[in-house]
N, CA, C and O atoms as a Maestro MAE file, in Angstrom:
{
 s_m_m2io_version
 :::
 2.0.0
}

f_m_ct {
 s_m_title
 :::
 protein
 m_atom[308] {
  # First column is atom index #
  i_m_mmod_type
  r_m_x_coord
  r_m_y_coord
  r_m_z_coord
  i_m_residue_number
  s_m_chain_name
  s_m_pdb_residue_name
  s_m_pdb_atom_name
  i_m_atomic_number
  :::
  1 25 3.430 9.610 20.905 1 A "MET " " N  " 7
  2 3 1.730 9.689 20.567 1 A "MET " " CA " 6
  3 2 1.689 8.166 20.338 1 A "MET " " C  " 6
  4 15 2.696 7.458 20.301 1 A "MET " " O  " 8
  5 25 0.723 7.837 20.223 2 A "THR " " N  " 7
  6 3 -0.359 6.430 19.686 2 A "THR " " CA " 6
  7 2 -1.163 5.969 18.623 2 A "THR " " C  " 6
  8 15 -1.903 6.746 18.020 2 A "THR " " O  " 8
  9 25 -1.084 4.774 18.340 3 A "LEU " " N  " 7
  10 3 -1.630 5.007 16.693 3 A "LEU " " CA " 6
  11 2 -3.155 5.333 16.719 3 A "LEU " " C  " 6
  12 15 -3.658 5.514 15.610 3 A "LEU " " O  " 8
  13 25 -4.081 5.452 17.952 4 A "ASP " " N  " 7
  14 3 -5.381 5.801 17.569 4 A "ASP " " CA " 6
  15 2 -5.062 7.453 17.392 4 A "ASP " " C  " 6
  16 15 -6.014 8.231 17.447 4 A "ASP " " O  " 8
  17 25 -4.322 7.729 17.277 5 A "GLN " " N  " 7
  18 3 -4.423 9.419 17.667 5 A "GLN " " CA " 6
  19 2 -3.131 9.901 15.732 5 A "GLN " " C  " 6
  20 15 -2.523 10.856 15.248 5 A "GLN " " O  " 8
  21 25 -3.251 9.338 15.610 6 A "ILE " " N  " 7
  22 3 -2.968 9.554 13.873 6 A "ILE " " CA " 6
  23 2 -3.711 9.764 12.700 6 A "ILE " " C  " 6
  24 15 -4.627 8.947 12.795 6 A "ILE " " O  " 8
  25 25 -3.796 10.138 12.067 7 A "ASN " " N  " 7
  26 3 -4.966 10.825 11.454 7 A "ASN " " CA " 6
  27 2 -4.827 9.916 9.522 7 A "ASN " " C  " 6
  28 15 -3.834 9.402 9.007 7 A "ASN " " O  " 8
  29 25 -6.256 10.067 8.956 8 A "PRO " " N  " 7
  30 3 -6.076 9.132 7.792 8 A "PRO " " CA " 6
  31 2 -4.626 9.941 7.520 8 A "PRO " " C  " 6
  32 15 -3.965 10.789 8.119 8 A "PRO " " O  " 8
  33 25 -4.480 8.888 5.779 9 A "GLY " " N  " 7
  34 3 -3.914 9.557 4.958 9 A "GLY " " CA " 6
  35 2 -2.210 9.177 5.656 9 A "GLY " " C  " 6
  36 15 -1.478 8.423 5.015 9 A "GLY " " O  " 8
  37 25 -1.685 9.851 7.132 10 A "GLU " " N  " 7
  38 3 -0.917 9.640 7.563 10 A "GLU " " CA " 6
  39 2 -0.326 8.560 7.553 10 A "GLU " " C  " 6
  40 15 -0.967 7.509 7.531 10 A "GLU " " O  " 8
  41 25 1.826 8.598 7.576 11 A "GLU " " N  " 7
  42 3 2.224 7.337 7.803 11 A "GLU " " CA " 6
  43 2 3.024 7.362 8.966 11 A "GLU " " C  " 6
  44 15 3.627 8.425 9.114 11 A "GLU " " O  " 8
  45 25 3.275 6.195 10.149 12 A "CYS " " N  " 7
  46 3 4.327 6.557 11.294 12 A "CYS " " CA " 6
  47 2 4.701 5.245 11.457 12 A "CYS " " C  " 6
  48 15 3.979 4.274 11.232 12 A "CYS " " O  " 8
  49 25 6.095 5.219 11.939 13 A "GLU " " N  " 7
  50 3 6.544 4.384 12.558 13 A "GLU " " CA " 6
  51 2 6.249 3.403 13.441 13 A "GLU " " C  " 6
  52 15 5.518 4.039 14.200 13 A "GLU " " O  " 8
  53 25 6.303 2.143 13.952 14 A "LEU " " N  " 7
  54 3 5.691 1.231 15.400 14 A "LEU " " CA " 6
  55 2 7.184 1.872 15.728 14 A "LEU " " C  " 6
  56 15 8.111 2.255 15.014 14 A "LEU " " O  " 8
  57 25 6.938 1.792 17.315 15 A "LEU " " N  " 7
  58 3 8.034 1.600 18.104 15 A "LEU " " CA " 6
  59 2 7.791 0.464 19.502 15 A "LEU " " C  " 6
  60 15 8.395 -0.603 19.611 15 A "LEU " " O  " 8
  61 25 6.809 0.977 20.456 16 A "ILE " " N  " 7
  62 3 6.601 -0.100 20.834 16 A "ILE " " CA " 6
  63 2 5.128 -0.427 21.378 16 A "ILE " " C  " 6
  64 15 4.338 0.317 21.959 16 A "ILE " " O  " 8
  65 25 4.971 -2.188 20.893 17 A "VAL " " N  " 7
  66 3 3.819 -2.564 21.465 17 A "VAL " " CA " 6
  67 2 3.838 -3.013 23.041 17 A "VAL " " C  " 6
  68 15 4.629 -3.688 23.700 17 A "VAL " " O  " 8
  69 25 2.391 -2.215 23.406 18 A "GLY " " N  " 7
  70 3 2.122 -2.198 24.485 18 A "GLY " " CA " 6
  71 2 0.667 -3.525 24.790 18 A "GLY " " C  " 6
  72 15 0.263 -4.414 24.040 18 A "GLY " " O  " 8
  73 25 0.291 -3.198 25.945 19 A "GLY " " N  " 7
  74 3 -0.753 -4.372 26.460 19 A "GLY " " CA " 6
  75 2 0.204 -5.695 26.309 19 A "GLY " " C  " 6
  76 15 1.155 -6.052 25.613 19 A "GLY " " O  " 8
  77 25 -0.776 -6.319 27.592 20 A "GLU " " N  " 7
  78 3 -0.389 -7.147 28.058 20 A "GLU " " CA " 6
  79 2 -1.244 -8.367 27.462 20 A "GLU " " C  " 6
  80 15 -2.184 -8.342 26.668 20 A "GLU " " O  " 8
  81 25 -0.653 -9.370 28.061 21 A "GLY " " N  " 7
  82 3 -0.596 -10.952 27.481 21 A "GLY " " CA " 6
  83 2 -1.655 -11.037 26.486 21 A "GLY " " C  " 6
  84 15 -1.567 -10.265 25.531 21 A "GLY " " O  " 8
  85 25 -3.130 -12.239 26.566 22 A "VAL " " N  " 7
  86 3 -3.305 -12.583 24.366 22 A "VAL " " CA " 6
  87 2 -3.392 -11.210 23.732 22 A "VAL " " C  " 6
  88 15 -3.001 -11.309 22.569 22 A "VAL " " O  " 8
  89 25 -3.685 -10.182 23.974 23 A "LEU " " N  " 7
  90 3 -3.772 -8.718 23.779 23 A "LEU " " CA " 6
  91 2 -2.499 -8.739 23.187 23 A "LEU " " C  " 6
  92 15 -2.319 -9.370 22.145 23 A "LEU " " O  " 8
  93 25 -1.841 -8.285 23.590 24 A "ARG " " N  " 7
  94 3 -0.159 -8.535 22.978 24 A "ARG " " CA " 6
  95 2 0.334 -8.850 21.836 24 A "ARG " " C  " 6
  96 15 0.813 -8.135 20.956 24 A "ARG " " O  " 8
  97 25 0.098 -10.656 21.940 25 A "ARG " " N  " 7
  98 3 0.120 -11.376 21.399 25 A "ARG " " CA " 6
  99 2 0.232 -11.396 19.980 25 A "ARG " " C  " 6
  100 15 1.030 -11.355 19.043 25 A "ARG " " O  " 8
  101 25 -1.549 -11.518 20.442 26 A "ARG " " N  " 7
  102 3 -2.449 -10.759 18.946 26 A "ARG " " CA " 6
  103 2 -1.721 -10.194 18.029 26 A "ARG " " C  " 6
  104 15 -1.185 -10.478 16.958 26 A "ARG " " O  " 8
  105 25 -1.898 -8.950 19.037 27 A "LEU " " N  " 7
  106 3 -0.737 -7.618 17.707 27 A "LEU " " CA " 6
  107 2 0.505 -7.923 17.429 27 A "LEU " " C  " 6
  108 15 0.844 -7.538 16.310 27 A "LEU " " O  " 8
  109 25 1.525 -8.618 18.191 28 A "LEU " " N  " 7
  110 3 2.529 -9.184 17.830 28 A "LEU " " CA " 6
  111 2 2.555 -10.107 16.173 28 A "LEU " " C  " 6
  112 15 3.186 -9.863 15.144 28 A "LEU " " O  " 8
  113 25 1.637 -11.147 16.492 29 A "ASP " " N  " 7
  114 3 0.868 -11.985 15.532 29 A "ASP " " CA " 6
  115 2 0.304 -11.496 14.470 29 A "ASP " " C  " 6
  116 15 0.409 -12.251 13.503 29 A "ASP " " O  " 8
  117 25 -0.442 -10.199 14.203 30 A "MET " " N  " 7
  118 3 -0.925 -9.843 13.222 30 A "MET " " CA " 6
  119 2 0.150 -8.535 12.959 30 A "MET " " C  " 6
  120 15 -0.111 -7.340 13.093 30 A "MET " " O  " 8
  121 25 1.319 -9.098 12.582 31 A "GLY " " N  " 7
  122 3 2.102 -7.946 12.585 31 A "GLY " " CA " 6
  123 2 3.044 -7.059 12.460 31 A "GLY " " C  " 6
  124 15 4.076 -6.984 11.794 31 A "GLY " " O  " 8
  125 25 2.226 -6.052 13.619 32 A "PHE " " N  " 7
  126 3 2.674 -5.240 14.613 32 A "PHE " " CA " 6
  127 2 3.817 -5.495 15.354 32 A "PHE " " C  " 6
  128 15 3.853 -6.011 16.471 32 A "PHE " " O  " 8
  129 25 4.873 -5.059 14.591 33 A "THR " " N  " 7
  130 3 6.378 -5.289 15.500 33 A "THR " " CA " 6
  131 2 7.408 -4.095 15.283 33 A "THR " " C  " 6
  132 15 7.590 -3.363 14.310 33 A "THR " " O  " 8
  133 25 7.904 -4.144 16.296 34 A "PRO " " N  " 7
  134 3 8.402 -2.427 16.330 34 A "PRO " " CA " 6
  135 2 9.295 -2.272 15.209 34 A "PRO " " C  " 6
  136 15 9.632 -3.424 14.935 34 A "PRO " " O  " 8
  137 25 9.739 -1.653 14.585 35 A "HIS " " N  " 7
  138 3 9.862 -0.784 13.451 35 A "HIS " " CA " 6
  139 2 8.854 -0.970 12.218 35 A "HIS " " C  " 6
  140 15 9.185 -0.507 11.127 35 A "HIS " " O  " 8
  141 25 7.926 -1.477 12.331 36 A "THR " " N  " 7
  142 3 6.664 -1.826 11.555 36 A "THR " " CA " 6
  143 2 6.125 -0.607 10.817 36 A "THR " " C  " 6
  144 15 5.502 0.242 11.454 36 A "THR " " O  " 8
  145 25 6.406 -0.427 9.027 37 A "LYS " " N  " 7
  146 3 6.132 1.244 9.206 37 A "LYS " " CA " 6
  147 2 4.500 0.549 8.378 37 A "LYS " " C  " 6
  148 15 4.296 -0.447 7.683 37 A "LYS " " O  " 8
  149 25 3.207 2.142 9.119 38 A "ILE " " N  " 7
  150 3 1.755 2.056 9.230 38 A "ILE " " CA " 6
  151 2 1.701 3.574 8.565 38 A "ILE " " C  " 6
  152 15 2.285 4.655 8.648 38 A "ILE " " O  " 8
  153 25 0.535 2.893 7.802 39 A "LYS " " N  " 7
  154 3 -0.203 3.883 7.217 39 A "LYS " " CA " 6
  155 2 -1.702 3.762 7.705 39 A "LYS " " C  " 6
  156 15 -2.480 2.848 7.430 39 A "LYS " " O  " 8
  157 25 -1.884 4.593 8.288 40 A "VAL " " N  " 7
  158 3 -3.734 5.180 8.631 40 A "VAL " " CA " 6
  159 2 -4.002 5.527 7.318 40 A "VAL " " C  " 6
  160 15 -3.653 6.402 6.526 40 A "VAL " " O  " 8
  161 25 -5.257 3.871 7.352 41 A "ARG " " N  " 7
  162 3 -6.002 4.533 5.524 41 A "ARG " " CA " 6
  163 2 -7.373 5.440 5.812 41 A "ARG " " C  " 6
  164 15 -7.637 6.472 5.196 41 A "ARG " " O  " 8
  165 25 -8.194 4.858 6.866 42 A "LYS " " N  " 7
  166 3 -9.630 5.214 7.556 42 A "LYS " " CA " 6
  167 2 -10.220 5.127 8.611 42 A "LYS " " C  " 6
  168 15 -9.924 4.103 9.226 42 A "LYS " " O  " 8
  169 25 -10.940 5.769 9.097 43 A "VAL " " N  " 7
  170 3 -11.612 6.610 10.372 43 A "VAL " " CA " 6
  171 2 -12.518 5.951 10.064 43 A "VAL " " C  " 6
  172 15 -12.988 6.023 8.928 43 A "VAL " " O  " 8
  173 25 -12.903 5.299 10.807 44 A "ALA " " N  " 7
  174 3 -14.682 4.773 10.620 44 A "ALA " " CA " 6
  175 2 -15.612 6.147 11.442 44 A "ALA " " C  " 6
  176 15 -15.027 6.872 12.247 44 A "ALA " " O  " 8
  177 25 -17.213 6.369 11.076 45 A "PRO " " N  " 7
  178 3 -17.162 7.858 11.417 45 A "PRO " " CA " 6
  179 2 -17.336 7.786 12.294 45 A "PRO " " C  " 6
  180 15 -16.797 8.776 12.789 45 A "PRO " " O  " 8
  181 25 -17.877 7.126 13.197 46 A "MET " " N  " 7
  182 3 -18.000 7.203 15.113 46 A "MET " " CA " 6
  183 2 -16.349 7.234 15.249 46 A "MET " " C  " 6
  184 15 -15.942 8.388 15.110 46 A "MET " " O  " 8
  185 25 -15.483 6.450 15.441 47 A "GLY " " N  " 7
  186 3 -13.785 6.903 15.307 47 A "GLY " " CA " 6
  187 2 -13.326 5.470 15.645 47 A "GLY " " C  " 6
  188 15 -12.228 5.182 16.122 47 A "GLY " " O  " 8
  189 25 -14.252 4.670 15.353 48 A "ASP " " N  " 7
  190 3 -13.472 3.545 16.241 48 A "ASP " " CA " 6
  191 2 -14.614 2.102 14.897 48 A "ASP " " C  " 6
  192 15 -15.825 2.110 14.677 48 A "ASP " " O  " 8
  193 25 -13.759 1.329 14.451 49 A "PRO " " N  " 7
  194 3 -12.853 1.258 14.129 49 A "PRO " " CA " 6
  195 2 -11.235 1.764 12.702 49 A "PRO " " C  " 6
  196 15 -10.901 2.397 11.701 49 A "PRO " " O  " 8
  197 25 -10.970 1.118 13.442 50 A "ILE " " N  " 7
  198 3 -9.485 2.138 12.182 50 A "ILE " " CA " 6
  199 2 -8.351 1.041 11.609 50 A "ILE " " C  " 6
  200 15 -7.524 0.252 12.067 50 A "ILE " " O  " 8
  201 25 -8.871 1.525 10.251 51 A "GLU " " N  " 7
  202 3 -7.952 0.612 9.160 51 A "GLU " " CA " 6
  203 2 -6.729 1.217 8.767 51 A "GLU " " C  " 6
  204 15 -6.227 2.306 8.489 51 A "GLU " " O  " 8
  205 25 -6.444 -0.190 8.890 52 A "VAL " " N  " 7
  206 3 -3.832 0.602 8.995 52 A "VAL " " CA " 6
  207 2 -3.865 -0.409 7.192 52 A "VAL " " C  " 6
  208 15 -4.645 -1.123 6.562 52 A "VAL " " O  " 8
  209 25 -2.766 0.044 7.079 53 A "SER " " N  " 7
  210 3 -2.192 -0.761 6.371 53 A "SER " " CA " 6
  211 2 -0.739 -1.031 6.716 53 A "SER " " C  " 6
  212 15 -0.113 0.009 6.917 53 A "SER " " O  " 8
  213 25 -0.060 -2.107 6.834 54 A "LEU " " N  " 7
  214 3 1.390 -2.611 7.072 54 A "LEU " " CA " 6
  215 2 1.513 -3.937 6.194 54 A "LEU " " C  " 6
  216 15 0.692 -4.605 5.567 54 A "LEU " " O  " 8
  217 25 2.759 -4.026 6.395 55 A "ARG " " N  " 7
  218 3 3.425 -5.509 5.622 55 A "ARG " " CA " 6
  219 2 2.579 -5.482 4.507 55 A "ARG " " C  " 6
  220 15 2.113 -6.589 4.238 55 A "ARG " " O  " 8
  221 25 2.227 -4.547 3.758 56 A "GLY " " N  " 7
  222 3 1.723 -5.411 2.156 56 A "GLY " " CA " 6
  223 2 -0.080 -6.030 2.530 56 A "GLY " " C  " 6
  224 15 -0.772 -6.803 1.867 56 A "GLY " " O  " 8
  225 25 -0.389 -5.328 3.810 57 A "TYR " " N  " 7
  226 3 -2.163 -6.228 3.436 57 A "TYR " " CA " 6
  227 2 -2.242 -4.768 4.554 57 A "TYR " " C  " 6
  228 15 -1.505 -3.869 4.960 57 A "TYR " " O  " 8
  229 25 -3.948 -5.355 4.732 58 A "VAL " " N  " 7
  230 3 -4.977 -3.853 5.312 58 A "VAL " " CA " 6
  231 2 -5.374 -4.664 6.384 58 A "VAL " " C  " 6
  232 15 -5.810 -5.814 6.337 58 A "VAL " " O  " 8
  233 25 -5.163 -3.901 7.414 59 A "ILE " " N  " 7
  234 3 -6.660 -4.679 8.964 59 A "ILE " " CA " 6
  235 2 -6.962 -3.530 9.462 59 A "ILE " " C  " 6
  236 15 -6.270 -2.512 9.433 59 A "ILE " " O  " 8
  237 25 -8.014 -3.674 9.933 60 A "THR " " N  " 7
  238 3 -8.505 -2.795 11.091 60 A "THR " " CA " 6
  239 2 -9.113 -3.515 11.943 60 A "THR " " C  " 6
  240 15 -9.845 -4.505 11.931 60 A "THR " " O  " 8
  241 25 -8.404 -2.414 13.116 61 A "ILE " " N  " 7
  242 3 -8.576 -2.193 14.741 61 A "ILE " " CA " 6
  243 2 -9.768 -1.405 15.387 61 A "ILE " " C  " 6
  244 15 -10.645 -0.652 14.963 61 A "ILE " " O  " 8
  245 25 -9.470 -1.825 16.381 62 A "ARG " " N  " 7
  246 3 -10.451 -0.934 17.757 62 A "ARG " " CA " 6
  247 2 -9.664 -0.154 18.461 62 A "ARG " " C  " 6
  248 15 -8.944 -0.524 19.388 62 A "ARG " " O  " 8
  249 25 -9.816 1.301 17.906 63 A "LYS " " N  " 7
  250 3 -9.215 2.236 19.020 63 A "LYS " " CA " 6
  251 2 -8.656 1.884 20.241 63 A "LYS " " C  " 6
  252 15 -7.526 2.131 20.662 63 A "LYS " " O  " 8
  253 25 -9.600 1.261 20.782 64 A "GLU " " N  " 7
  254 3 -8.839 0.510 22.645 64 A "GLU " " CA " 6
  255 2 -7.343 0.123 22.208 64 A "GLU " " C  " 6
  256 15 -6.323 0.382 22.847 64 A "GLU " " O  " 8
  257 25 -7.450 -0.687 20.736 65 A "GLU " " N  " 7
  258 3 -6.225 -1.550 20.838 65 A "GLU " " CA " 6
  259 2 -4.664 -0.626 20.398 65 A "GLU " " C  " 6
  260 15 -3.536 -0.498 20.874 65 A "GLU " " O  " 8
  261 25 -5.752 0.079 18.717 66 A "ALA " " N  " 7
  262 3 -4.541 1.809 18.798 66 A "ALA " " CA " 6
  263 2 -4.381 2.598 19.662 66 A "ALA " " C  " 6
  264 15 -3.692 3.602 19.482 66 A "ALA " " O  " 8
  265 25 -4.983 2.329 20.810 67 A "ALA " " N  " 7
  266 3 -3.847 2.883 21.968 67 A "ALA " " CA " 6
  267 2 -2.605 2.291 22.616 67 A "ALA " " C  " 6
  268 15 -1.745 2.796 23.338 67 A "ALA " " O  " 8
  269 25 -2.805 0.880 22.062 68 A "LYS " " N  " 7
  270 3 -1.780 0.271 23.020 68 A "LYS " " CA " 6
  271 2 -0.459 0.723 22.152 68 A "LYS " " C  " 6
  272 15 0.624 0.829 22.727 68 A "LYS " " O  " 8
  273 25 -0.575 0.957 20.900 69 A "LEU " " N  " 7
  274 3 1.083 0.980 20.084 69 A "LEU " " CA " 6
  275 2 1.742 2.276 19.917 69 A "LEU " " C  " 6
  276 15 1.313 3.078 19.088 69 A "LEU " " O  " 8
  277 25 2.678 2.512 20.593 70 A "THR " " N  " 7
  278 3 3.501 4.191 21.203 70 A "THR " " CA " 6
  279 2 4.022 3.820 19.369 70 A "THR " " C  " 6
  280 15 4.735 2.910 18.947 70 A "THR " " O  " 8
  281 25 3.106 5.284 18.392 71 A "VAL " " N  " 7
  282 3 3.929 5.670 16.781 71 A "VAL " " CA " 6
  283 2 5.133 6.786 17.363 71 A "VAL " " C  " 6
  284 15 5.468 7.183 18.479 71 A "VAL " " O  " 8
  285 25 5.474 6.988 16.275 72 A "GLN " " N  " 7
  286 3 6.467 8.119 15.768 72 A "GLN " " CA " 6
  287 2 5.810 8.566 14.316 72 A "GLN " " C  " 6
  288 15 5.057 7.704 13.864 72 A "GLN " " O  " 8
  289 25 5.896 9.283 13.824 73 A "LYS " " N  " 7
  290 3 5.257 10.323 12.721 73 A "LYS " " CA " 6
  291 2 6.053 10.142 11.610 73 A "LYS " " C  " 6
  292 15 7.102 10.761 11.789 73 A "LYS " " O  " 8
  293 25 6.032 9.338 10.091 74 A "VAL " " N  " 7
  294 3 7.478 9.071 9.618 74 A "VAL " " CA " 6
  295 2 7.511 10.600 9.150 74 A "VAL " " C  " 6
  296 15 6.554 11.358 9.309 74 A "VAL " " O  " 8
  297 25 8.839 11.001 8.495 75 A "SER " " N  " 7
  298 3 8.882 12.546 8.538 75 A "SER " " CA " 6
  299 2 8.628 12.489 7.090 75 A "SER " " C  " 6
  300 15 9.276 11.519 6.695 75 A "SER " " O  " 8
  301 25 8.021 13.028 6.100 76 A "GLU " " N  " 7
  302 3 8.205 13.845 4.888 76 A "GLU " " CA " 6
  303 2 9.664 13.913 3.927 76 A "GLU " " C  " 6
  304 15 10.275 14.906 4.319 76 A "GLU " " O  " 8
  305 25 10.093 13.531 3.313 77 A "VAL " " N  " 7
  306 3 11.562 13.600 3.045 77 A "VAL " " CA " 6
  307 2 11.317 15.377 1.418 77 A "VAL " " C  " 6
  308 15 12.308 15.836 0.850 77 A "VAL " " O  " 8
  :::
 }
 m_bond[307] {
  # First column is bond index #
  i_m_from
  i_m_to
  i_m_order
  :::
  1 1 2 1
  2 2 3 1
  3 3 4 2
  4 3 5 1
  5 5 6 1
  6 6 7 1
  7 7 8 2
  8 7 9 1
  9 9 10 1
  10 10 11 1
  11 11 12 2
  12 11 13 1
  13 13 14 1
  14 14 15 1
  15 15 16 2
  16 15 17 1
  17 17 18 1
  18 18 19 1
  19 19 20 2
  20 19 21 1
  21 21 22 1
  22 22 23 1
  23 23 24 2
  24 23 25 1
  25 25 26 1
  26 26 27 1
  27 27 28 2
  28 27 29 1
  29 29 30 1
  30 30 31 1
  31 31 32 2
  32 31 33 1
  33 33 34 1
  34 34 35 1
  35 35 36 2
  36 35 37 1
  37 37 38 1
  38 38 39 1
  39 39 40 2
  40 39 41 1
  41 41 42 1
  42 42 43 1
  43 43 44 2
  44 43 45 1
  45 45 46 1
  46 46 47 1
  47 47 48 2
  48 47 49 1
  49 49 50 1
  50 50 51 1
  51 51 52 2
  52 51 53 1
  53 53 54 1
  54 54 55 1
  55 55 56 2
  56 55 57 1
  57 57 58 1
  58 58 59 1
  59 59 60 2
  60 59 61 1
  61 61 62 1
  62 62 63 1
  63 63 64 2
  64 63 65 1
  65 65 66 1
  66 66 67 1
  67 67 68 2
  68 67 69 1
  69 69 70 1
  70 70 71 1
  71 71 72 2
  72 71 73 1
  73 73 74 1
  74 74 75 1
  75 75 76 2
  76 75 77 1
  77 77 78 1
  78 78 79 1
  79 79 80 2
  80 79 81 1
  81 81 82 1
  82 82 83 1
  83 83 84 2
  84 83 85 1
  85 85 86 1
  86 86 87 1
  87 87 88 2
  88 87 89 1
  89 89 90 1
  90 90 91 1
  91 91 92 2
  92 91 93 1
  93 93 94 1
  94 94 95 1
  95 95 96 2
  96 95 97 1
  97 97 98 1
  98 98 99 1
  99 99 100 2
  100 99 101 1
  101 101 102 1
  102 102 103 1
  103 103 104 2
  104 103 105 1
  105 105 106 1
  106 106 107 1
  107 107 108 2
  108 107 109 1
  109 109 110 1
  110 110 111 1
  111 111 112 2
  112 111 113 1
  113 113 114 1
  114 114 115 1
  115 115 116 2
  116 115 117 1
  117 117 118 1
  118 118 119 1
  119 119 120 2
  120 119 121 1
  121 121 122 1
  122 122 123 1
  123 123 124 2
  124 123 125 1
  125 125 126 1
  126 126 127 1
  127 127 128 2
  128 127 129 1
  129 129 130 1
  130 130 131 1
  131 131 132 2
  132 131 133 1
  133 133 134 1
  134 134 135 1
  135 135 136 2
  136 135 137 1
  137 137 138 1
  138 138 139 1
  139 139 140 2
  140 139 141 1
  141 141 142 1
  142 142 143 1
  143 143 144 2
  144 143 145 1
  145 145 146 1
  146 146 147 1
  147 147 148 2
  148 147 149 1
  149 149 150 1
  150 150 151 1
  151 151 152 2
  152 151 153 1
  153 153 154 1
  154 154 155 1
  155 155 156 2
  156 155 157 1
  157 157 158 1
  158 158 159 1
  159 159 160 2
  160 159 161 1
  161 161 162 1
  162 162 163 1
  163 163 164 2
  164 163 165 1
  165 165 166 1
  166 166 167 1
  167 167 168 2
  168 167 169 1
  169 169 170 1
  170 170 171 1
  171 171 172 2
  172 171 173 1
  173 173 174 1
  174 174 175 1
  175 175 176 2
  176 175 177 1
  177 177 178 1
  178 178 179 1
  179 179 180 2
  180 179 181 1
  181 181 182 1
  182 182 183 1
  183 183 184 2
  184 183 185 1
  185 185 186 1
  186 186 187 1
  187 187 188 2
  188 187 189 1
  189 189 190 1
  190 190 191 1
  191 191 192 2
  192 191 193 1
  193 193 194 1
  194 194 195 1
  195 195 196 2
  196 195 197 1
  197 197 198 1
  198 198 199 1
  199 199 200 2
  200 199 201 1
  201 201 202 1
  202 202 203 1
  203 203 204 2
  204 203 205 1
  205 205 206 1
  206 206 207 1
  207 207 208 2
  208 207 209 1
  209 209 210 1
  210 210 211 1
  211 211 212 2
  212 211 213 1
  213 213 214 1
  214 214 215 1
  215 215 216 2
  216 215 217 1
  217 217 218 1
  218 218 219 1
  219 219 220 2
  220 219 221 1
  221 221 222 1
  222 222 223 1
  223 223 224 2
  224 223 225 1
  225 225 226 1
  226 226 227 1
  227 227 228 2
  228 227 229 1
  229 229 230 1
  230 230 231 1
  231 231 232 2
  232 231 233 1
  233 233 234 1
  234 234 235 1
  235 235 236 2
  236 235 237 1
  237 237 238 1
  238 238 239 1
  239 239 240 2
  240 239 241 1
  241 241 242 1
  242 242 243 1
  243 243 244 2
  244 243 245 1
  245 245 246 1
  246 246 247 1
  247 247 248 2
  248 247 249 1
  249 249 250 1
  250 250 251 1
  251 251 252 2
  252 251 253 1
  253 253 254 1
  254 254 255 1
  255 255 256 2
  256 255 257 1
  257 257 258 1
  258 258 259 1
  259 259 260 2
  260 259 261 1
  261 261 262 1
  262 262 263 1
  263 263 264 2
  264 263 265 1
  265 265 266 1
  266 266 267 1
  267 267 268 2
  268 267 269 1
  269 269 270 1
  270 270 271 1
  271 271 272 2
  272 271 273 1
  273 273 274 1
  274 274 275 1
  275 275 276 2
  276 275 277 1
  277 277 278 1
  278 278 279 1
  279 279 280 2
  280 279 281 1
  281 281 282 1
  282 282 283 1
  283 283 284 2
  284 283 285 1
  285 285 286 1
  286 286 287 1
  287 287 288 2
  288 287 289 1
  289 289 290 1
  290 290 291 1
  291 291 292 2
  292 291 293 1
  293 293 294 1
  294 294 295 1
  295 295 296 2
  296 295 297 1
  297 297 298 1
  298 298 299 1
  299 299 300 2
  300 299 301 1
  301 301 302 1
  302 302 303 1
  303 303 304 2
  304 303 305 1
  305 305 306 1
  306 306 307 1
  307 307 308 2
  :::
 }
}
């Protein structure tokens, strides 16, 4: 599944950073690297953008960018 499919309040682990060229480099530079834990905090009323929390900071990304990030939900213990 991709990051844009995760509901607010859920946590996931990033598996693959997709995209090409400048977009992929920008995502990596912002901290979206494999095995990073990401929590979806909010989704705008119209569904775009998405606010996520990772590596101790909060970032807002577009839904089309989130669709390039393959994730896996973190199972509750």
